[in-house]
C-alpha positions in Angstrom: 0.6 32.5 -16.8 -0.5 29.2 -18.3 0.5 27.3 -15.1 -1.9 29.4 -13.1 -4.6 29.3 -15.6 -4.4 25.5 -15.5 -5.5 25.5 -12.4 -3.9 62.5 -6.9 -5.4 68.8 -4.6 -3.8 69.6 -8.0 -5.4 70.0 -11.4 -3.7 66.8 -12.3 -5.8 65.1 -9.5 -9.0 66.1 -11.1 -7.8 65.0 -14.5 -6.9 61.6 -13.2 -10.3 61.0 -11.7 -11.6 60.4 -15.2 -8.6 58.6 -16.7 -9.7 55.1 -17.9 -8.6 52.2 -15.8 -6.4 51.0 -18.6 -3.4 53.3 -19.0 -1.5 54.9 -21.9 2.0 56.5 -21.9 0.4 59.9 -21.8 -1.8 58.9 -18.9 1.3 57.6 -17.1 3.0 61.0 -17.5 0.0 62.6 -15.8 0.0 59.9 -13.1 3.7 60.5 -12.3 3.0 64.3 -11.9 0.0 63.6 -9.7 1.9 61.1 -7.6 4.8 63.5 -7.2 2.3 66.2 -6.0 1.2 63.8 -3.3 4.8 63.1 -2.4 4.4 59.8 -0.6 3.3 56.2 -0.7 2.4 54.1 2.4 2.9 50.4 2.1 2.3 47.6 4.5 3.6 44.0 4.9 6.5 44.3 2.4 9.5 43.0 4.4 12.8 43.9 2.5 13.8 40.2 2.5 10.5 39.1 1.0 10.5 38.5 -2.7 13.0 41.3 -3.6 10.9 44.1 -2.0 13.9 45.9 -0.5 15.3 46.5 -4.0 11.9 47.2 -5.4 11.1 49.9 -2.9 14.5 51.5 -3.4 14.0 51.4 -7.2 10.6 53.1 -6.9 12.1 55.8 -4.7 15.0 56.4 -7.1 12.8 56.4 -10.2 10.1 58.7 -8.9 11.5 60.6 -5.9 8.6 59.7 -3.6 8.9 59.0 0.1 7.9 55.5 0.9 6.4 55.0 4.4 6.6 51.4 5.5 4.1 50.0 8.0 4.4 46.6 9.8 6.6 44.6 7.4 5.5 41.3 8.9 1.7 41.8 8.8 -0.5 39.0 7.7 -3.1 39.5 5.0 -5.9 39.8 7.4 -4.1 42.3 9.4 -3.6 44.4 6.3 -7.3 44.6 5.6 -7.9 45.3 9.4 -5.5 48.2 9.2 -7.4 49.7 6.3 -10.6 49.5 8.2 -9.0 50.9 11.4 -7.8 53.9 9.5 -10.8 54.9 7.4 -10.8 58.7 7.3 -7.3 58.9 8.6 -5.0 60.7 6.2 -1.9 60.3 8.4 1.0 57.9 8.1 -0.8 54.9 9.6 -3.3 54.5 6.7 -1.9 52.2 4.0 -2.3 53.1 0.4 -1.6 49.7 -1.0 -1.6 46.1 0.3 0.1 42.8 -0.7 -2.2 40.0 0.3 -2.8 36.4 -0.3 -5.1 36.0 -3.3 -7.7 34.4 -1.1 -8.1 37.8 0.8 -8.9 39.7 -2.4 -12.6 38.7 -2.5 -12.8 39.5 1.3 -11.5 43.0 0.7 -14.1 43.4 -2.1 -16.9 42.1 0.1 -15.9 44.6 2.8 -15.8 47.4 0.2 -12.1 48.3 1.0 -10.5 48.1 -2.4 -10.2 50.7 -5.2 -10.3 49.2 -8.7 -7.5 50.1 -11.1 -6.2 48.3 -14.2 -2.4 48.7 -14.9 -1.0 49.1 -18.3 0.0 45.5 -18.5 -3.4 44.3 -17.5 -3.9 41.9 -20.4 -0.8 39.9 -19.7 -1.9 39.1 -16.1 -3.7 35.7 -16.2 -7.5 36.0 -15.8 -7.5 33.3 -13.1 -5.5 35.4 -10.7 -7.2 38.8 -11.0 -10.6 40.4 -10.3 -12.2 41.3 -13.7 -12.8 44.9 -12.6 -9.3 45.4 -11.2 -10.0 45.4 -7.4 -7.0 43.0 -6.9 -4.6 41.1 -9.1 -1.8 38.6 -8.5 1.8 39.8 -8.5 3.9 36.8 -7.8 3.7 33.3 -6.3 5.9 31.0 -4.3 6.1 27.3 -3.8 5.3 26.0 -0.3 8.3 24.2 1.2 9.8 22.9 4.4 12.4 25.1 5.9 14.8 23.2 8.1 17.4 24.4 10.6 20.2 21.8 10.0 21.9 22.6 13.3 18.9 21.2 15.1 17.4 18.7 12.6 19.8 16.2 11.3 17.4 14.2 9.2 15.1 16.4 7.1 11.5 15.5 6.4 10.9 14.7 2.7 7.1 14.7 2.8 4.1 15.7 4.9 3.7 12.3 6.4 7.3 12.5 7.7 6.3 15.3 10.1 4.5 12.7 12.2 7.7 10.9 13.1 8.6 11.1 16.8 12.1 12.3 15.9 10.4 15.7 15.2 9.0 16.1 18.7 8.7 19.8 19.6 10.1 20.7 16.0 7.2 21.5 13.6 5.5 24.9 13.3 3.1 26.8 11.2 4.7 30.0 9.7 2.1 32.5 11.1 -1.4 32.8 12.5 -3.6 30.6 10.3 -6.6 32.8 10.9 -5.0 35.8 9.1 -2.0 34.6 7.2 -2.0 33.3 3.7 1.1 31.1 4.0 -0.4 29.4 7.1 -3.8 28.8 5.5 -2.1 27.2 2.5 0.2 25.1 4.8 -2.9 23.6 6.3 -4.5 23.2 2.9 -1.5 21.4 1.4 -1.2 19.1 4.3 -4.9 18.2 3.8 -4.3 17.5 0.1 -1.4 15.2 1.0 -3.9 12.9 2.8 -5.9 12.5 -0.4 -8.7 14.8 0.6 -10.7 16.6 -2.1 -9.8 20.2 -2.9 -11.6 22.9 -1.1 -13.3 22.7 2.3 -12.5 19.0 2.6 -8.8 19.5 2.3 -8.9 22.3 4.8 -10.7 20.1 7.3 -8.2 17.2 6.6 -5.3 19.7 7.2 -6.8 20.9 10.5 -6.9 17.2 11.5 -3.3 16.6 10.4 -2.1 19.5 12.5 -4.2 18.4 15.4 -2.5 15.0 15.3 0.9 16.7 15.2 -0.1 18.7 18.2 -1.4 15.6 20.1 1.8 13.8 19.4 3.9 16.7 20.7 5.5 17.5 17.4 3.8 20.9 16.9 5.4 23.8 18.7 3.4 26.9 19.9 5.7 29.3 18.2 5.2 30.7 14.7 7.9 29.9 12.2 9.4 33.4 11.8 12.9 33.9 10.6 14.1 34.5 14.1 12.3 31.5 15.5 13.8 29.3 12.8 17.3 30.7 13.5 17.1 30.2 17.3 15.9 26.7 16.8 12.6 27.5 18.5 10.8 26.4 15.2 13.4 24.2 13.6 10.9 22.9 10.9 8.3 25.3 9.4 6.4 25.7 6.2 7.2 28.8 4.2 7.7 29.8 0.6 10.7 28.5 -1.3 12.1 32.1 -1.7 12.0 32.6 2.0 14.2 29.6 2.5 16.9 30.9 0.1 16.7 34.4 1.4 17.0 33.2 5.1 19.9 31.0 4.2 21.8 33.8 2.5 20.9 36.2 5.4 22.0 33.8 8.1 25.3 33.3 6.3 25.1 29.6 7.1 24.6 30.1 10.8 22.4 28.2 11.0 22.3 26.5 7.6 18.7 26.3 6.2 17.6 23.6 3.9 14.6 24.2 1.7 12.6 21.1 0.7 9.7 20.8 -1.7 7.4 18.1 -0.3 7.3 15.0 -2.5 3.7 14.1 -3.0 2.0 17.4 -3.2 2.6 21.1 -2.5 0.9 24.3 -3.5 1.7 27.5 -5.2 0.8 30.6 -3.1 -0.4 33.5 -5.3 0.0 36.9 -3.7 -2.0 39.9 -4.9 -1.8 43.7 -5.0 -4.7 46.1 -4.2 -5.2 49.8 -3.6 -7.1 50.9 -0.5 -10.4 52.6 -1.3 -9.4 55.0 1.5 -5.8 55.6 0.4 -4.5 59.0 1.4 -2.2 58.9 -1.7 -4.3 57.2 -4.5 -2.1 58.4 -7.3 1.1 57.3 -5.7 -0.7 54.0 -5.2 -1.6 53.6 -8.9 2.0 54.5 -9.8 3.3 51.8 -7.5 1.1 49.3 -9.3 2.3 50.4 -12.7 5.9 50.0 -11.4 5.3 46.6 -10.0 3.6 45.2 -13.1 6.0 46.8 -15.5 8.7 44.5 -16.9 11.1 46.2 -14.6 9.0 45.5 -11.5 8.3 41.9 -12.5 12.0 41.3 -13.0 12.5 42.7 -9.6 10.3 39.9 -8.1 12.3 37.5 -10.2 15.6 38.8 -8.8 13.9 38.2 -5.4 13.7 34.5 -6.3 9.9 34.7 -6.8 7.8 33.8 -9.8 6.4 37.0 -11.2 2.8 36.8 -12.3 3.5 37.8 -15.8 6.3 35.1 -16.1 4.8 33.1 -18.9 4.1 36.2 -21.1 7.6 37.5 -20.4 9.3 34.2 -21.2 7.3 33.9 -24.4 8.3 37.3 -25.6 12.0 36.9 -24.6 12.0 39.5 -21.8 12.9 36.8 -19.3 15.8 34.7 -20.6 17.1 31.3 -19.6 20.0 33.0 -17.7 17.6 34.9 -15.6 15.8 31.9 -14.3 18.8 29.8 -13.2 18.4 30.8 -9.5 14.7 30.1 -9.3 14.0 27.2 -7.0 12.7 24.0 -8.5 8.9 23.9 -8.2 8.7 20.1 -8.0 6.5 17.7 -9.9 3.4 17.9 -7.9 2.7 21.7 -7.7 -1.0 22.5 -7.3 -2.4 26.0 -8.2 -5.5 26.0 -6.0 -8.7 27.5 -7.4 -9.8 30.7 -5.9 -13.1 29.3 -4.7 -11.3 26.4 -3.0 -9.1 28.9 -1.2 -12.1 30.9 0.0 -13.7 27.7 1.3 -10.4 26.7 3.0 -9.9 30.1 4.6 -13.3 30.0 6.2 -12.7 26.5 7.6 -9.3 27.4 9.0 -10.6 30.7 10.5 -13.5 28.9 12.2 -11.6 25.8 13.4 -7.9 26.4 14.1 -8.0 27.8 17.6 -10.7 25.5 18.9 -9.4 22.4 17.3 -5.6 22.9 17.7 -5.6 25.2 20.7 -2.0 26.2 20.0 -1.2 29.8 20.8 1.8 31.9 19.9 4.4 32.2 22.7 
């Protein structure tokens, strides 16, 4: 994707152990057989209303006949890695085979030796900037950070980051999740910092922390995370989440309340999410098959149907697989979309993890 660059107990199991990391059609036949022998895939943090995952999970089950065991659909990226660590040696249903994490958590998973490298058949069409060269993790889709506004509560919507300081938004603004563990919250702080003119990386994270400290001091920041339920109840009438969340919530709420999705004017960020296989996966071949499915044209279009930008978008547009008609429903990205460099995200994640609680001192209700 140019935009991102700019910025298996059976014999089959034994055979798969020496299959190259790049796949062929014959290898995929063996992989399907081995995955079916395992019979199950355990996923985590894949809410059905997130990026088309409900249909993707059903499609995978229908296509291959495997049971999909779903753990904590609302887990943050840090929680996903913690769940792998907590279940090392556990072959039961609480051990995830695969994870979907913010790209900034990919290097963390590698540093902690939690990830199993594997390169999918479509590896070469995944941009180099959003994958580990050895296949420990690789981007699968991205969203555009936006303001989600409950219009039953907020009559005048904010158009940009600075607007959130307005006294009319007293007890109205929230972060979407725990900034110490959640990708969307880290990037919310990062984007807010960029909007102040701060340099990318640690400086922007520090400026973002200061921005939210000021919101808290002014009484505009609420101690409730901006979950779908909190937005709907008016407990967090303004929050930062991905553009596809806003559209999905609006459809799910059936207009009660109406949700407006607003891309900040001056700057916003693209949030790249990544797939990875647990090094301790009880069902490693089912995990590999899941990856092949998600990164196939079929799987990538599934993300597109979920109103997300699939990571192979540019390649699929160029080759005519994704047509003009297929992108009509995609939310506009805005004119000031930033794809943060991975090193900048790593720096930002460390700043936020170290500073959020002590500086902001806002706790979840």
